[in-house]
N, C-alpha and C positions, 0 to 999 in steps of 0.2 A: 812202808810207813811214811816216808818222806813224800812220796808221790801222792798218797791219800791226803796228807796234810796240805799239800799244794793245791789239790783239787778243792778241798774244803775251804781254803782261803779264797780261791777264785770264786766259788759259789757265794761265799759270804760277801765278797766285794760286789758281786752282781746284785745281791739283795739290797745292799746299801745304795747302789746306783739307782735301783728301781724306786726305793723309798724317797730318794732325793728328787726324783722326777716322776711322781706318781702318774701324771698325765704327760706323756712324752711330747706330744705336739698336737696341733689342731690344723686341719687342712680346709681352707676356703675353696671348695670345688664348684660352688655356685649351682649345684644340681638341684637344690631345694628352692631356688628362686623361680617363681611361677611365670611361665610365658604361655600365652593363650593357644599357640599353635606352633608348628614347625616353621623354620625360616622366618623368625620374627625376633624382636628385640625390645628392651626397655631402655629409653634414652633420657628419661627425666622430663618428658614433655608435660606430664601431669603435675610436676612440681617445678615450675619455671624459676629461673634466676637463683638456683642453688639448692641442692638437697644432698642427702646421703642414703646409702643402704648398707646393711650389715650382713656379713656371712662369716661363719667361723668366729674367730676372735679378732676380727678386723672390721673397720668402718671405712667405706669407700666413698669418696666425694663425687659429685656430679654437678655439672652446670649446663643448663639449657638456656641459650640466649634467645631473647625475643626479637632481636633485630632482623631485618630483611625477611620477615614472615616466620622467623623462628628456626633454630637449628641447634643440634648438640654441639657445644663449644669445647668442653674440657672435662677431664675426670674420667669416670668409668661408666660404661654402659654394658649391661649383661645381655647375652645374645645366644641363640642357637642356630644362627644363619650358617648354612653350608654352601659356600660359593667361593671357590678358589680360582675362578675365571674372570669375573667382572670386577674391575677395580677402578673406580673413579669417585668423584665427590658425591655421587648419588648412592654409593655402596660403601658405607663406612663401618659396617658391623660384621665383617667376615674375615676369617683367618686364612692365610695361604695354606695352612695345614688342613683345611677343610672342616674338621671337627675339633672338639676340645682335646686336651691331653689324653692319650690312651683311648681315643675314639669316643670320649664322653660327649654328651649333648651340649651342655652349657659351658660357657667361658666368658671372659670380659674383653671388650674392646677398650683401649685406653687412648685418650687424646690430650694434647697440650695446646693451649691457646697462648702462644708467646706474645702476640700483639697486645693482649689484655692482661698478660702476666698471670694467667690461670694455669696452675700446675695440677697434675694428678697427685692426690695425697691419700695415703692409707694411714689411719690412726689405729693403733693396737688397743684392744679392749679386753675386759674380763681378766682372766689370769695371765694373759699375754702382755698386758700393759707394762711398759718399762723393761721388757725382757728381750731375749734374743729372737731373731727371725731366721729360720733355716734357709728360706729362699722361695723361688717360684719358677714355673715354666713359662717360657716366652716364645712367641713366634711373630713374624711379620704379618701385618694386615694385608689382605689382598690388594687394597688400594696402594699402600706404600711399596709393596713388592713389585707390582706391575709398573708403577711409575719409575722405580729404579732400573728395572729390566729393560723397559722400552723407551722411557722418557716421555714426558707430556709437554714438550716444548711448544710455546712457552707456558710456565717458566721452568719446570723441572727437567733436568737433563737425564740422558741415559748414562748410567754409571759405567765408568771405563772409557766413555767417549767413543768416537768413531773408530779409534784404533784399539781400544781396550786397555790402553796404557795409562789413562788418567787415574791418579791415586785417590779415588773417591771412597767415602765411608759414611755410615749412618750409625749413630750410637745413642744408647740410653744410659744416663747416669742416675744412679739411685743414691739419694742423700739421706743421711741419718739426722733425725731431729730428737732433741732432748729438752725437756722442760719448756716446750714451745719455741725453741730456738734451733735454727738450722746450723749444723756443724759442717766442718770441711771434710769429715769422713764420708767416703763414697765408694761405690762399686760401679765400674763401667762394663757394659756389654755391647758388643758390636753386632748390630742386626744386618750389616753389610760391610764388607771390607775388600777394597780393591788396591790396597797399598803394597801387595806382594810383588817382588821382582819377577816371579814366575806367574804369569796370568792364569795358569791352570789352578792356582790356589785361591783366586778371587772367589768370593761367595756372596750370596744374598740368602739369608736364613729363610727356609720355607717349611720347616718342621718345628717341633717343640724342643727347646733346649732349656736345661736347668741353669738358673742363676743362683749362685751360692752367696748368701748375705751374712753368713756367720761371722765374717771378719769385722762387721760393724759393731758387734757386741750388743749391749743393752740399748734399746731404742724405745721412744714413745710413738714416733711416727716416721714415715718415709715419704719423700717426695721424688718425682720422676721428671727428668729434663732430657729432651731430645735435641740432638745436634747433628749437623751434617756438613760435608765438604761443599755442598751445593747451596749457595746463599746469594741473595740479591737484596740490596738496600737494607742490610742489617738483619734480614729475616731468612729463615730456612725455606728453600724451594721444595725439598723432599716432604711429602705429606707427613704430618706430625701425628702418626698413629702407630700403635702396635697392639698385640693381643697377649693376654695373661691367663693362666690357669693354675690351679692347685697352689695358691699362696699359702705357705706353711709357716706357722709360728711355732717356736720351740717350747713356749710356755714355762720356761725356766730361765733364771738369770744366768748371765755369762759365767762360766766356770762350774755351774752346778751339775751339768750332765756329762762332764768328762771326769773319769776317775783316773787322773794322771796329773803330774806336775810337769807336763811336757811343753808348756807355753803354746799349746795348740799346734804342735809340730805334726800331728796326724790329721789328715783331711779325708773324710769318707763321704762320697757324693755320687749321684743324687740320693737324698734321703728324705722321704721314703723312696724305695726303688722297686722296679718291676722285674727287669731281666739282667741288668748289668750294674755293678757298683764299682766305682773307682776308688783306689786307695793311694794316697800320696804322702810321703814324708818330706817336710821342708828341710830337715837336717838328717843326714845319715842314709844308709842303704838298707833296704828290706832284706832280712835274713829268714824270718819265720812269720807265717800268717796263720792264725787259727780263728775259726768261727764256732761259737758256742751258743746253744739255745738256752731258754730260761731254766731248764733242768740241769744245766752244766754239762750237757752232752756235746762232744766235739763233732762237727759236721764237715765232711770233705766236700769242697766245691772246686770246679775247674778254674784254674788260675792262668791268666795270660799276662806274662811279665813284659811290660813295655820298655822300662828303663830300670836302673838300679834302685830308684826311689819311687817308682810308679808302676802299679799293676791294676788289673781288672779281674773281678770275680763274676762268674756266671751264676746268677741267682734265679734264673728262669724257672727251675723246677723246685725251688725252695718253697715250703709252705708259708702262707701268710702269717705274720707275727713279728715279735721283737727278738732280735739277736744281738750278740756282742762279738766284736772283732778285736782280737789281740795281735799286735805286731811286736816283733823283736828285731832291733837293728843289729848291725855288725858289732856293736859294743855291748850288746846284751841289754839295752835299754828297752823296757816294756811299756806299751801304751795300749789303752783299752777304749774303744768307742762303741756306741750303740747305734744300730740301724734298724729300720722297719721295712719288712718285705710286704708289699701290698698284695 
């Protein structure tokens, strides 16, 4: 009787959770943006000196400069270019990962024009406006990757230098905007990092990595700033480009899609997921992990325990849909989070 009551309460809790976030999230995957053929791109040339385009519940800025015969200067350009080899100023629209996330066709190239103070900016729209952003997938552009790997001296150097010991780095910082004002709240992601004492740990990102933005809470807009250890005369030598795919808005206000008073001590990412999902407690140790579907049925998944407060679940063979994950720590504290299997 007690067990049945507990299951009924759990299912009721999940129903409440679904009703609070009827639309869990929206993914800007750029697949419905039309490009005339393969290996081509849209860079704003038809709307010079500033425009935007929309996808999902987000508006992406774009700036095409008319100086020097015209060039894409800043913001977002959508592309289906597949070129992980050629990387120079004439090849600005390709990802080192070759294709979009999970082998998709379209993704976006992102550029910052620090000289003219033109930043890439995403403004949330529709039901996502003023609410949480789950995150996005990121990779290096082929141009930036090749420059860091080989150096394009002058001016950009080879990361690590001739000995491999130079503590170089390339970073994107995502800033939260509220009511038209930039805040100090931000998330950093290193597209390259050579600061490790062991050179074998140095890396330049060449695949798609998830950037979790849930810590920013409710936002109106996001801006992106690139910085590097390689600079001259106050400006960055590393090419100011990266690539993005599957920008995901949560479409609910902060606190609405967690059924727990846990102060967000439970992190579940990437969300949505394809093959692996990571689970981390900021406080306490993991004791029990349960996955439940929308019918309240418990599902057993392979678990790989990394540390006392961090593990990974293999979701590769899980059917697409919405699931709920419950953790219990060593003190019996329960937390529930929702995730989506693509």
